[in-house]
C-alpha positions as CSV (number, residue, x, y, z in Angstrom):
1,M,93.4,104.7,-51.5
2,R,90.9,102.0,-52.3
3,I,87.8,103.8,-54.1
4,S,84.7,102.3,-55.4
5,V,82.6,104.3,-58.1
6,F,78.9,103.7,-58.1
7,G,77.4,104.5,-61.8
8,L,79.5,104.4,-64.8
9,G,78.1,107.1,-66.8
10,Y,79.8,110.2,-67.9
11,V,80.9,111.3,-64.4
12,G,81.6,107.7,-63.1
13,A,83.4,106.6,-66.3
14,V,85.6,109.6,-66.3
15,S,86.1,109.1,-62.3
16,C,87.1,105.6,-62.6
17,G,89.8,106.1,-65.2
18,C,91.4,109.4,-63.8
19,L,91.4,108.3,-60.1
20,A,93.0,105.1,-61.1
21,A,95.5,107.2,-63.1
22,L,96.3,109.2,-59.9
23,G,97.4,106.0,-58.4
24,H,94.3,104.7,-56.6
25,D,92.7,101.2,-56.7
26,V,89.5,101.6,-58.2
27,I,86.4,99.3,-58.7
28,G,83.7,100.4,-60.8
29,V,80.0,99.5,-60.0
30,D,76.9,99.5,-62.1
31,V,73.6,97.6,-62.6
32,I,74.0,97.7,-66.3
33,E,76.2,94.6,-67.1
34,D,77.3,96.0,-70.5
35,K,79.0,99.2,-68.9
36,V,80.7,96.7,-66.3
37,R,82.0,94.5,-69.0
38,R,83.4,97.6,-71.0
39,I,85.2,99.1,-68.0
40,A,86.6,95.7,-66.9
41,K,88.1,95.3,-70.7
42,G,89.3,99.0,-70.4
43,E,86.8,100.2,-72.9
44,S,84.9,103.1,-72.4
45,P,81.1,103.1,-72.3
46,I,80.9,106.9,-73.3
47,I,82.3,109.1,-75.8
48,E,84.7,111.4,-74.0
49,E,88.1,112.6,-75.5
50,G,90.9,111.0,-73.8
51,I,89.0,108.6,-71.6
52,D,89.7,105.5,-73.8
53,A,93.4,105.4,-73.3
54,I,93.1,106.3,-69.7
55,L,90.8,103.3,-69.0
56,A,92.8,100.8,-71.1
57,K,96.0,101.8,-69.0
58,A,94.3,101.7,-65.7
59,V,93.0,98.0,-66.5
60,A,96.2,96.9,-67.8
61,D,98.2,98.4,-64.8
62,R,95.5,96.4,-62.5
63,K,94.3,99.8,-60.9
64,L,90.8,99.3,-62.2
65,R,88.2,96.5,-62.4
66,A,84.6,96.6,-62.4
67,T,81.6,94.6,-60.8
68,T,77.9,94.6,-60.5
69,D,78.3,93.5,-56.9
70,V,77.7,96.4,-54.5
71,A,78.5,94.5,-51.4
72,A,81.9,93.2,-52.6
73,A,82.8,96.6,-53.8
74,V,82.1,98.2,-50.4
75,R,84.0,95.3,-48.7
76,E,87.1,95.9,-50.7
77,T,87.2,99.7,-50.7
78,D,87.3,102.6,-48.1
79,I,85.7,105.3,-50.3
80,G,82.4,105.0,-52.5
81,L,81.7,107.8,-55.0
82,V,78.2,108.1,-55.9
83,C,77.7,109.0,-59.6
84,V,74.2,107.8,-60.4
85,G,71.9,109.9,-62.4
86,T,69.4,112.4,-60.8
87,P,66.8,113.0,-63.5
88,S,63.8,115.4,-63.3
89,T,60.5,114.5,-61.9
90,P,57.3,115.5,-63.9
91,S,57.1,118.4,-61.6
92,G,60.7,119.4,-62.3
93,G,62.0,118.1,-58.9
94,V,65.0,115.7,-58.5
95,D,64.3,112.0,-58.9
96,T,66.1,110.4,-56.1
97,R,65.3,106.8,-56.7
98,Y,68.7,105.7,-58.0
99,L,70.4,107.8,-55.1
100,D,68.1,106.3,-52.4
101,R,68.7,102.7,-53.8
102,V,72.5,102.9,-54.1
103,C,72.7,104.4,-50.4
104,Q,70.4,101.7,-49.1
105,Q,72.6,99.3,-50.7
106,I,75.9,100.9,-49.5
107,G,74.6,101.2,-46.0
108,S,73.5,97.5,-45.8
109,A,76.8,96.5,-47.1
110,V,78.7,98.5,-44.5
111,R,76.6,96.9,-41.6
112,D,77.0,93.4,-43.1
113,Q,80.5,93.6,-44.5
114,R,82.7,96.0,-42.5
115,R,83.9,96.8,-39.0
116,D,86.0,99.8,-40.2
117,F,85.0,103.2,-41.5
118,F,83.4,103.7,-45.0
119,T,82.9,107.2,-46.5
120,V,80.4,107.9,-49.2
121,L,81.1,110.7,-51.5
122,N,78.1,111.8,-53.4
123,R,78.8,113.5,-56.7
124,S,75.4,113.4,-58.1
125,T,73.7,116.9,-58.4
126,S,70.9,117.2,-55.8
127,L,69.3,119.6,-53.6
128,P,70.2,120.1,-49.8
129,T,67.1,118.3,-48.8
130,V,68.1,115.1,-50.8
131,H,71.4,115.1,-49.1
132,Q,69.7,115.2,-45.9
133,S,67.5,112.3,-46.6
134,L,70.5,110.3,-47.9
135,M,72.4,110.9,-44.7
136,R,69.3,109.5,-42.9
137,I,69.4,106.5,-45.2
138,L,72.8,105.6,-44.6
139,E,72.5,105.9,-40.8
140,E,69.3,103.7,-40.8
141,T,70.5,101.0,-43.2
142,S,74.2,100.9,-41.8
143,G,73.2,100.9,-38.2
144,S,75.8,103.6,-37.4
145,K,75.6,107.4,-36.8
146,L,77.5,109.5,-39.3
147,G,81.2,109.7,-38.2
148,G,81.0,106.1,-36.5
149,H,81.3,103.3,-39.1
150,I,80.2,105.4,-42.1
151,G,80.6,108.9,-43.3
152,Y,79.2,111.2,-45.8
153,V,80.4,113.9,-48.1
154,C,78.5,116.2,-50.8
155,H,81.2,116.4,-53.3
156,P,79.8,118.1,-56.5
157,E,81.5,117.6,-59.8
158,F,82.4,120.3,-62.3
159,L,83.0,118.2,-65.4
160,R,81.8,119.5,-68.9
161,E,80.9,116.7,-71.4
162,G,83.3,116.7,-74.3
163,I,86.4,118.1,-72.0
164,A,85.6,116.1,-68.8
165,V,89.1,114.4,-68.7
166,H,90.6,117.9,-68.9
167,D,88.2,119.3,-66.3
168,F,89.0,116.4,-63.9
169,Y,92.8,117.3,-63.8
170,H,92.2,121.1,-64.0
171,P,89.0,121.8,-62.1
172,P,87.9,125.5,-61.3
173,K,87.6,124.5,-57.7
174,I,87.2,121.3,-55.4
175,V,84.3,121.3,-52.9
176,F,83.9,118.8,-50.0
177,G,80.9,119.1,-47.8
178,A,81.9,116.5,-45.0
179,S,79.5,115.3,-42.5
180,D,82.5,114.5,-39.8
181,G,86.0,114.9,-39.5
182,R,87.0,111.6,-40.5
183,S,85.5,111.9,-43.9
184,E,87.0,115.2,-44.4
185,T,90.6,113.8,-43.4
186,L,90.1,111.1,-46.0
187,C,89.1,113.6,-48.8
188,R,92.3,115.6,-48.3
189,D,94.2,112.6,-49.9
190,L,91.7,112.2,-53.0
191,Y,93.5,114.3,-55.7
192,P,97.4,114.1,-55.4
193,G,98.8,116.6,-57.5
194,I,95.8,118.1,-58.7
195,A,96.2,122.0,-58.1
196,A,93.0,123.8,-57.4
197,E,91.4,125.8,-54.6
198,T,89.8,123.6,-52.1
199,F,86.9,124.1,-49.8
200,F,85.5,122.3,-47.1
201,V,82.0,123.3,-46.2
202,P,78.8,121.9,-44.6
203,P,77.0,119.5,-47.1
204,D,74.2,122.0,-47.7
205,V,76.5,124.7,-48.7
206,A,78.5,122.3,-51.0
207,A,75.1,121.3,-52.7
208,M,73.9,124.8,-53.4
209,V,77.3,125.6,-55.0
210,K,76.6,123.3,-57.8
211,Y,73.1,124.8,-58.4
212,A,74.6,128.2,-58.2
213,D,77.2,127.4,-60.9
214,N,74.6,125.8,-63.2
215,C,71.9,128.4,-62.9
216,F,74.5,131.2,-63.3
217,H,75.7,129.3,-66.6
218,A,72.1,129.3,-67.8
219,L,71.7,132.9,-66.9
220,K,74.9,134.0,-68.9
221,V,73.6,132.1,-72.0
222,T,70.1,133.6,-71.8
223,F,71.5,137.1,-71.2
224,G,74.1,136.7,-74.2
225,N,71.3,135.6,-76.5
226,E,68.7,138.3,-75.3
227,I,71.5,140.8,-76.0
228,G,71.8,139.3,-79.5
229,L,68.2,139.4,-80.1
230,I,68.0,143.2,-79.5
231,C,71.1,143.8,-81.4
232,K,69.9,141.8,-84.3
233,A,66.7,143.8,-84.5
234,L,68.5,147.1,-84.2
235,G,71.1,146.1,-86.9
236,I,73.9,145.8,-84.6
237,D,76.7,143.1,-84.6
238,S,76.1,141.6,-81.1
239,H,79.5,139.9,-81.0
240,A,81.2,143.2,-81.5
241,V,79.5,144.4,-78.3
242,M,79.9,141.4,-76.4
243,D,83.6,141.2,-77.3
244,I,84.1,144.6,-75.4
245,F,81.6,143.7,-72.6
246,C,83.9,140.6,-71.8
247,K,87.0,142.6,-71.8
248,D,85.7,144.2,-68.6
249,R,87.0,142.1,-65.7
250,K,86.4,144.8,-63.2
251,L,82.7,144.9,-63.0
252,N,81.2,142.6,-65.9
253,I,83.5,139.2,-65.5
254,S,84.2,139.4,-61.8
255,E,82.7,138.9,-58.4
256,K,81.1,142.4,-58.3
257,Y,77.3,142.4,-57.8
258,L,77.2,138.7,-57.3
259,K,76.9,138.7,-53.5
260,P,73.3,138.6,-52.1
261,G,72.2,141.9,-50.8
262,N,69.6,144.8,-51.3
263,P,67.9,145.4,-54.6
264,F,69.7,147.3,-57.2
265,G,68.8,151.2,-57.5
266,G,70.3,154.4,-58.4
267,S,70.1,156.7,-61.6
268,C,71.7,154.3,-64.1
269,L,70.6,150.4,-63.8
270,P,66.7,150.9,-63.5
271,K,66.5,153.6,-66.3
272,D,68.7,151.7,-68.6
273,L,67.1,148.5,-68.1
274,R,63.6,150.2,-68.8
275,G,65.2,151.9,-72.0
276,L,66.3,148.5,-73.4
277,L,62.9,146.9,-72.6
278,D,61.3,149.9,-74.5
279,A,63.6,149.2,-77.4
280,S,62.4,145.5,-77.2
281,R,58.7,146.6,-77.2
282,S,59.2,149.0,-80.3
283,T,60.9,146.2,-82.2
284,A,58.6,143.5,-81.2
285,V,61.5,141.5,-79.7
286,P,60.6,139.9,-76.2
287,L,63.4,140.0,-73.7
288,P,61.6,138.0,-70.7
289,M,64.8,137.6,-68.5
290,H,65.5,141.3,-68.9
291,A,62.0,142.1,-68.0
292,G,61.9,139.7,-65.2
293,M,64.9,141.7,-63.6
294,L,62.5,144.7,-62.8
295,E,59.8,142.3,-61.3
296,S,62.4,140.5,-59.1
297,N,63.8,143.8,-57.8
298,R,60.2,145.1,-57.1
299,L,59.6,141.6,-55.4
300,Q,62.8,142.0,-53.0
301,V,61.7,145.3,-51.5
302,E,58.1,144.0,-51.1
303,R,59.3,140.7,-49.3
304,L,61.7,142.8,-47.0
305,V,58.6,145.2,-46.1
306,K,56.6,142.2,-45.1
307,R,59.4,140.8,-43.2
308,I,59.9,144.0,-41.2
309,V,56.3,144.3,-40.6
310,A,55.8,140.7,-39.5
311,S,58.4,140.9,-36.9
312,N,58.0,144.7,-35.8
313,G,54.4,145.6,-36.1
314,R,54.1,149.2,-36.1
315,N,56.9,149.8,-33.8
316,P,59.4,152.5,-34.8
317,V,62.0,151.6,-37.5
318,G,65.4,153.1,-37.8
319,L,67.1,153.1,-41.3
320,V,70.8,153.7,-41.7
321,G,71.3,154.7,-45.4
322,L,68.5,156.1,-47.8
323,A,70.9,156.7,-50.7
324,F,71.0,153.5,-52.9
325,K,74.6,153.1,-51.8
326,E,77.1,154.7,-49.2
327,G,79.2,157.4,-50.1
328,T,76.8,159.2,-52.2
329,D,73.6,161.4,-51.6
330,D,71.9,159.9,-54.7
331,V,68.4,158.5,-53.6
332,R,67.2,158.2,-57.2
333,E,65.3,155.0,-57.6
334,S,66.9,153.8,-54.3
335,P,65.0,150.6,-53.1
336,M,65.3,152.3,-49.6
337,V,63.1,155.0,-50.7
338,A,60.4,152.6,-51.9
339,L,61.1,150.9,-48.5
340,V,60.4,153.9,-46.5
341,E,57.3,155.0,-48.5
342,Q,55.6,151.6,-47.9
343,L,56.4,151.4,-44.4
344,L,55.0,154.8,-43.8
345,G,52.0,153.8,-45.9
346,K,51.5,150.8,-43.3
347,G,51.6,153.1,-40.3
348,V,55.0,152.4,-39.3
349,P,57.2,155.2,-38.0
350,V,60.5,155.6,-39.6
351,R,63.7,157.5,-38.7
352,I,66.5,157.8,-41.0
353,Y,70.3,158.3,-40.4
354,D,72.4,159.1,-43.6
355,E,75.7,160.7,-43.1
356,H,75.6,162.5,-46.5
357,L,71.9,163.4,-46.8
358,A,70.4,166.7,-46.1
359,V,67.2,167.8,-47.8
360,A,68.5,171.5,-48.1
361,N,71.6,170.4,-50.0
362,M,69.5,168.1,-52.5
363,V,69.0,169.6,-56.0
364,G,67.5,168.7,-59.3
365,S,66.0,165.3,-60.0
366,N,67.7,163.9,-56.8
367,R,65.5,166.3,-54.7
368,S,62.2,165.9,-56.7
369,F,62.5,162.0,-56.7
370,A,63.0,161.9,-52.9
371,L,60.2,164.4,-52.1
372,E,57.8,163.1,-54.3
373,A,58.1,159.7,-52.7
374,I,58.6,161.1,-49.2
375,P,57.0,164.5,-48.9
376,H,58.2,165.0,-45.2
377,L,61.7,163.6,-45.6
378,A,63.3,166.3,-43.6
379,E,61.2,165.5,-40.6
380,L,62.4,162.0,-40.7
381,L,66.1,162.4,-41.3
382,S,68.5,162.7,-38.2
383,T,72.1,163.6,-37.9
384,D,72.3,161.5,-34.6
385,L,73.0,157.8,-35.3
386,R,72.6,157.0,-31.6
387,A,69.4,158.8,-31.3
388,V,68.0,156.9,-34.3
389,V,69.1,153.7,-32.8
390,A,67.6,154.6,-29.4
391,G,64.2,155.5,-31.0
392,S,63.7,152.2,-32.9
393,K,62.9,148.7,-32.3
394,T,64.0,147.3,-35.4
395,L,67.2,148.8,-37.3
396,V,67.6,148.3,-41.0
397,V,71.2,148.8,-42.2
398,N,71.7,149.8,-45.8
399,H,75.2,151.4,-45.2
400,R,78.4,150.3,-43.9
401,L,80.1,152.5,-41.3
402,S,83.2,152.4,-39.3
403,A,83.7,150.0,-36.4
404,E,83.9,153.0,-34.2
405,R,80.6,154.4,-35.3
406,W,78.7,151.1,-34.8
407,K,80.3,150.7,-31.3
408,A,79.0,154.2,-30.5
409,A,75.5,153.5,-31.8
410,A,74.8,151.6,-28.7
411,I,72.8,148.7,-30.3
412,G,71.1,147.0,-27.5
413,A,69.9,143.3,-26.8
414,D,66.3,144.3,-27.7
415,H,67.1,145.6,-31.0
416,H,66.1,143.7,-34.0
417,V,69.0,144.5,-36.7
418,I,68.3,143.6,-40.3
419,D,71.5,143.8,-42.1
420,L,71.2,144.4,-46.1
421,V,74.7,144.8,-46.9
422,N,76.6,142.2,-44.4
423,V,78.3,144.6,-41.9
424,P,80.8,142.4,-39.8
425,E,80.7,144.4,-36.8
426,L,76.9,143.9,-36.5
427,R,77.0,140.2,-36.6
428,G,77.5,139.9,-32.9
429,A,74.1,141.7,-32.1
430,A,71.8,139.8,-29.9
431,R,69.0,139.9,-32.6
432,Y,71.1,140.1,-35.7
433,D,69.4,139.1,-39.0
434,G,71.2,138.9,-42.3
435,L,69.2,139.7,-45.4
436,Y,70.1,136.4,-47.1
437,W,72.7,134.9,-44.5
């Protein structure tokens, strides 16, 4: 393939060399003449293990050259990888001036230099709104709708500085957010011989994958360091603790608990989090991330209540599942208890279906917690799911049930369904509303 790479920093320089090594014909493009001269001579403008030899070979094999001429690069290639910087603005936003400029230049070059299709693959980290703006810029400057003479792909990179060459050949995943089918087809031939799970998704999804990745990485660093802070204060070897923590691939280092859904609750998580925060106070070791978890959890319930009241008013609400998760009758610190308590306080009638819950069978702290928050719980509970559905305008679903049970529930076109746990059988409801999807 004939590929141009715009921006010869870390991502661009590595991309130039590695794409050429895969057999593509590559042109590197940058406004900084020194970077262009270095690439043209097979020298690396960055310090990165292994890249010097790769660039030298690519130039010697005539698979790589460099220029400052955007129009020439667009004229002589079919795919343009955009790898320019996206620094922060003073407010923390994405500074798009370099992205805007290069897309304007590419679009104009496509209009003036080409009659066939050209695809822009944007590797520069930027928010979905930025990608939407760049697509408009490309359409306006090229004079063509996306999919006509020009295409656009959000193609996030997952290269770590210092081992970027290794990561290029062994990526954790490959993500393409293509605007059109022609661009998607071209993407399928970009990485011959590289084995990685590949995803073709809308551009907005592709953009958010990169932000989810990096924010989670920051979260992990902060979590480990806060555990280190409290362990040090208590005289405990944090590495001994976290070595064991990381061995748990079933819950800790896994996809568990990472899908958006209802807030956490139950007899363990809130209690133990408060216990750790109490230890942080007694040792004068602030743990701001851990403290923020409780506030975030409270906010989730608060926003859900506002969402229900805004769309439902004081019409009856049906709740499927009061316990903090299905398969149990444990309502201790269930976010749904707080939800019911707040709705009732706002004058919203609530009926509850929970197949495992009966006040007469509740004992100990489970019973006392429930009745302290909802004294008349027995009057709100029903063993008839169909009746709860029939008597409500909004149905809030906290538990998964079988497909047969949902079919028998007779959810009508007038029911507003707010699904907190992503039940596949409910997605076809006329007024379906996923919590965060």
